[in-house]
N, C-alpha and C positions, 0 to 999 in steps of 0.2 A: 281426518286430521286430529290428531291427538294434543292436548294443550300445550305438551313440552315444544313441539315445532312451533306453536304458537308465541310462546318465549324465543326459542333460537331465531324466530324471523323478525321480531319488535328489536332484539339487543343486534342482527346485522342490519337493520333499518334505520337503528339512532346511529350508528355509523355513515351510513348510506346519508341521511337525513342532512348531518352535520355540515357535509363536505358541498351537499347539494345548494344547500345554502348557496358558498362561495360561487359557484359557477350561476344560480339566479343572480344573484347581485352582480356580475360580472359582465350579463348580459344584457340586463336592464340597463344598465348607466354606460358600459363601453360601447353597446350595442355588437357582439360579437360571441361567439362562439370558443370560450379558450380552451383547448385541448392538453392543454400545460398545466391545469388545474389538479387532476390530478397527482403531477409530479410533486406539490406541494405536502401533498398524505405521504408520500413517501419521505420529504426533504425533513420533513418536521417530525418522521419517526427516527429517524437517523438520528436528526441531530438532539433529540429529547435523550437517543439510548449514547452518546459520545458525553452529552453533557452529566447521567447520570453516572455512567465509569468514572469519567474526575471527577464527580463531587462525592462518588464514596471511596476513591485513591486517597482523598482530603481527611474525611474522615470515615470511618467503617462503619461508624454506628449509623451513621444515614443509610446504610443498606440493610438493618433489620428489620421486617417486615412491619409494619404498620398496626394491629389488631389483628381482624381477620382477614386483611388483603396482604395479596404475595407479595408484595416490593415496600419500600422502607421509602424516608424521608426526600432518597435520592433523585426521583421517578416525580416526586411534583413540584421539585424544585429544576426539577429538569425542565420540567412542560412550561413554564415560563420562559426561559431559555429558550427554547425549540419554537413557542408563538413570536418569540421578539426575532428571533432568527431568523423563521420563514417568512414572516411579516415582511424583514428588511431584504432578504433573498425575491418577492415581490414587485416589490421595488424596484428592482436592482434589475431586473425582468424587465420593466416596464420605462426606466428610464433607460435602458440601451436599446431595447428592441420595439415595442408598440407605443413611446411616447412618440419614436420619431417616426414612425408610422402615421399615427395621428394626424404630428403637423404635415406631415408632409397631403393629409387626408387620403390618405391611401384604402382600397377599395376594401369592402367587408371578407371578402375570399383573400385579401393579402394578409389580412389581419390573422383569417382562421389559417391561412398555410404555416403561415411566421406563427404559431400557438404549436403546428404539428412541431416544425424546427425547432422550437423550444424542450418542448416535451422528450422530441430526441436525445437535445444533446444533455438535458440535466440527468434524464434516466440515465447517460451512457459515463457522465463526469459521477453519479450517485455508485455506480459498480464497477469504476474504475476504482474509486478509493475507496470501500467499502466491499468490495467483490459482491459476487452473486450468492454465495452462501449464507442462510434465513440464519438469523439473528434473536435473541430475545432479550426481553428487559429482564426478565428472574424467568426459572428451571423450577421452582415449587411450585408444589401442586398443591390445588385446592379442592375442596369437594362440595359439591352442591347441596345446597339448602332447601329445603323443603316448603314453600311457598303456599301450599295448600290448593286445593283443585286439579290436586296432579303435576303440578307447575314447580320447576328447581331449576336455581340458581346461583353460580358461587357470586362473593360478593365481586366481585371484580365485575362481573357481570354487571350487578344492579347498579356499581358504583357509575358505570357506564350510562345505561342509562339514567341514571339521576344528573348527574353534570349535562348533557345530552338535552335534558326536558331544560334542567335553568339556563343552560347557554341560549335556546333559544329562543327561550321567552326576554332574558336579555338582552339580545338581538332585536327582537319585535317592538319592546319597550323604548329602545333609543331608535329605530324607524319610524316610532307615533309618538311623544313626547318629549321628544330635545328638537333644539335648531338642526344640530347635525342631520336627524332624523329628515326634519325637513327637507333639508335645503338638499340632501341625494336623494328625495323626491320628487322634488322640482327637477334637481337634471334629467331623471330619469324619461322623464314626462317633457322637456323640454332643453336640452342644453344651452343652445344658442339662447334664447328665451330668458330661463336660471342665467347667463352671463351680462346678461341687460342689466337686473334687477339688481345686480349688484353681488350673487354668490361666486363664489372662487371654484371656480366648476375644480381645476385642479386637485384645489386643497381636499374636494369632495370628494374626485378620482384614487385619489391619494389613501383615502381613510379605505376605501373600496377593496382595494389591495392589503391594506393592512389586516382586514374584520375578513373579506374570505381565506385568504391565505393563514393567517391564523386560526380560524373554525379547521379550516381541513388539516393541519398540523396536527389538533386535537382529536380530528378522526382518526388523521393515522397511525397517532401514539396509541389510541384505545384499540385499533385492527392488532398495532404491534402487539400489545400485553395480554389480547385476549387469544391471538393465532398464532404470527408468526412477522418477523422483519423481512421486508427484503424491496430487491430495488424496485421488481414487477408489480411489490403489492397499489400505487398508484394506477397503473397499465388497467387492471384486474379490474377497482372500483370504477372506470370513468365509465363505462356503459349506465349503470345504475347512477350513477351520481348525473346522468344528463339526462334518466330516462324519470329520475323522480323531480329535478327539476321542472322538466316539459311538466307533468303528471300534476305537480302543484299548483302550477302557476305561474311564467316570469315575472321578479318581482315579490311573490306572497313570501316570505319571509313563515311564517304556519304551514303553507300548503308545502315546502320543497318538504318537508320535517314530516307530515305528515304521509306526503305522496313519499317518502325515506322508508315510512314502516311499511305503507304497502307495494313496495318493492321486495323489502327484506323477507316478509308475510308471503307473497308469491314465492322466491327464490325458496324458501323453506320449505315447503309444502310441495314445489318441483321435484325437490331428494328422494322424497319417498316415493312421488310416482311416477318419475320418469328417468331418474339417477341423478347422481350427482353430475356426469357430465355436460349433463343438461340444464342446469344450475346459470350459468351466463346467457343462454341465449331466451331464458326468460325477461331479462330485462330492456335486450331488443324487442318483444315479443310486445311488452307493455307497452314501449317507448312506441311501435310501429299503428297499434290501436286507440294510444292516446292523440295522435297524428289523425290518425283516419276521422275519430267517433270523437273528438270536444280537443281540437289546435290547440285552444286556449285555456285548456290545462282543468282544476277541479275550483282552484281558485283567483285565477285570469278574466279577462274581460274579455270580449270575443270582438277580435279586431273588424 
């Protein structure tokens, strides 16, 4: 395994880890696997694309690259807009679908099947609006810089790693050092008891949707920046997201990020060994092994 394979795996893993945080929070608090979560990555990426284009039309100077990066100020501003939009979209889906099912005390399997339907609807709507043609934030070429030890990475890739680590630390501090985080952990342990002691469970659920969708939007934007933007990009990342969430341990934010890096490294190693066409199967193998050998994940508690 060459040093460059490690770098490629870390970059991919950072995007997977960010998306997996939303999966693990949703599962730990709402008690169901949301298969529509991958679509929030796609919607976040396209929302940023549309916002950046609109900002560029307002002022062409916003498209001038910032220092060594391939994008101008239009993209960072668009990220803020996309995060807010994707969070609002998640709240809308919850209000129209999942919230009503919870009020009716629907079974877990009903919620899971509803998430499949939501995913198909969101993906089809996205393809209807933007078509299936790949899009790009920028077509500027970047030269990878030498980092030592045989490692090379572009400025955009290094930014992805840095921002991912900062966001994971911020979410971890939110969960462990704030009243909101304590409320989220209480609801995760026992929603009924949390409501009895005065915690606003509905507010916690809204925060979870906003936080998970916002992080998914950032992951989708980075995926679009480093590769390309497609309506299917969320679907392609869905299995790695769930593999990372389960490997890290449901409810563990650092675990989800660390597991995302593990999954990313495993996929990167698989490419030279078995071929790129088998890359997606690596996440499935990781998922099966975790379920068989350590169902609680790396940082989860045994049931």
